[in-house]
C-alpha positions, 0 to 999 in steps of 0.5 A: 437780881441787881448787882452793884459794885462801889468803892468802900468808904466806911471802915466799920461797914467793911470790917463788919462784913469781912470779919463775918466770914470765918475764913477771912483774916487781916489780909483783907482788913481795912487797916492793912490797906491803911498801912499800904496808903501810909507808904504812898501806895495806891489802894482799891477797896470795893464793895459788892451788893446784890439787891441792896445787901453786901455779898462780897468785898475785895481790897488790892494795892498797886505795886510799881514793880520793874517786872510790871505794874500790877495790883495785888489782892491777897486773901480775897475776894471775900465772897461766896464762891458758889454764887456764880453770877456774883463771882463773875461780876467781881472778876469783871470789876477786878479787870476794870480796876486793874485797867483803871490803874494801868496794870499789866496784870492783877494777882489774886491769892484767895482765902480758899482751899486749893481744890480742883473745884476752886481751881476751875472757878479761876480758870473759867474766869480767865485767870492762870496760875502765877509764876510767883506767890503773893502771900503764904500758900501753905499754912499751919493752923491751930484750933483755939476751941481746944484748951491749952492742956489739949494743945499741949497733949497734941504737941511733939515731945521735943516742943513740950520739953522746950516749954518746960525749959523756958519756964524753968529759966523764969522767962518773962513775957512783956507786951507792947502796942507802942510802934517805937518798940519795933526798933528792937524787933528790927535790930533782932530781925537783922540777926535772924535774917543773917542766920536763916538767910532771908530778906529783912524788912526795913524798919520803916516798913515794920513800924508803919505796919505795926502802927496801922494795926496797933491803933485799933488794938489789933497788933501786939508785940510779945517779948521774951526776956530773962533777968539780969541775974540770969544773964550774969549766971550765963556769963552774958553780961552786957548783951541784950536780955531779949530772947525772942519777939513775936509781931502778932495780929488779932483780927476777926476769927484769927490770931496771926503769927505775922513775924517772929525773931529770936536771938542766938541766946533765945534759941538756946533758952527756948523763949519762942514757945512761951510767946506763942502760948501767951498769944494763944491765951490772949486770943481766946480772951478776945473770942478768937477761934483760930491761930495761924502760924502761917508759912510752912513747907513740905515735910520732905523739903529738907533743903528749903531755907524755912524747913527748920522753922516749919519743923518748929511750927508743926511741933504745936500739932498744927492742921496743915492748910493749902490755900489756892495759889496766886493766880494772874488776870493778865491785862497786857499780854506782851509785857506780861509774857516777855517781862513779868513771866520771864523774870519771875520764873527765873527768880523763883528758881534762883531763890528756891521759893 
């Protein structure tokens, strides 16, 4: 058995392997790391071959954080976790690449479930649970093999009422792949962030990310709007008629609800549910089998800032999936424990995340 690891150079080869795995999503897509490169970040893409056949891949980007320079591998490696020799070689290579990029640590949040068996794999390869998350660790998933009617039956009654309310208000749905339209999304995001107390991404960050995916037909901006006549009827003349917008990514086997924003008027008129139903229809047309609503919090965590959003997502009848949380491969112990671990542990408590 011969295992070789090399830099990935070919987008088609990369995406063909990644999308052949049911669990994979955009976090390990080629375009996601093109986005990181567009922001001046260093990117690492590695291909693993066993006896000449590709058996694993992982991509990471280097973060120049004040708490310690590190490499982030979100949603990867894409690998058969039961193949122990390959898993061992991959972690050895991750360590090597982390050292080449002069990192204090490498943070990995794999695309596998949080089970004792998977926890043991990471422990045996020298990783420890990270003090902070890297990417969503608790997600709500819908099976798109179910018809729209079946999904409607599985919804909470309150959400079905909201959908009917949205249709009654004659809400129009528009779709765009033009990065320039992210400007409006950004402006509404500032309003949403203020209402729900979360950090707003910069317009440059959002535009470059959308552009990286849209160029290959993987990103769509969905917009829910009402007519000028309806605005006049509501006494809202002069205000924006945009109710809600969803930044969707379609990659491999998954449609991802990446970001969403809504106006105060949109909350009243129930624009957001219609956007999801339309995105699900488009996902089915693309042959996609899974709709990922992404982050949710525990049902009893009522004080969490994303509790209300989680109630909304659960209303669709999602299956709850807990990924193995982020783990760190520590390369420089002294700066990691005296700076990284200390800062992130305090930050986690302060931000309640």
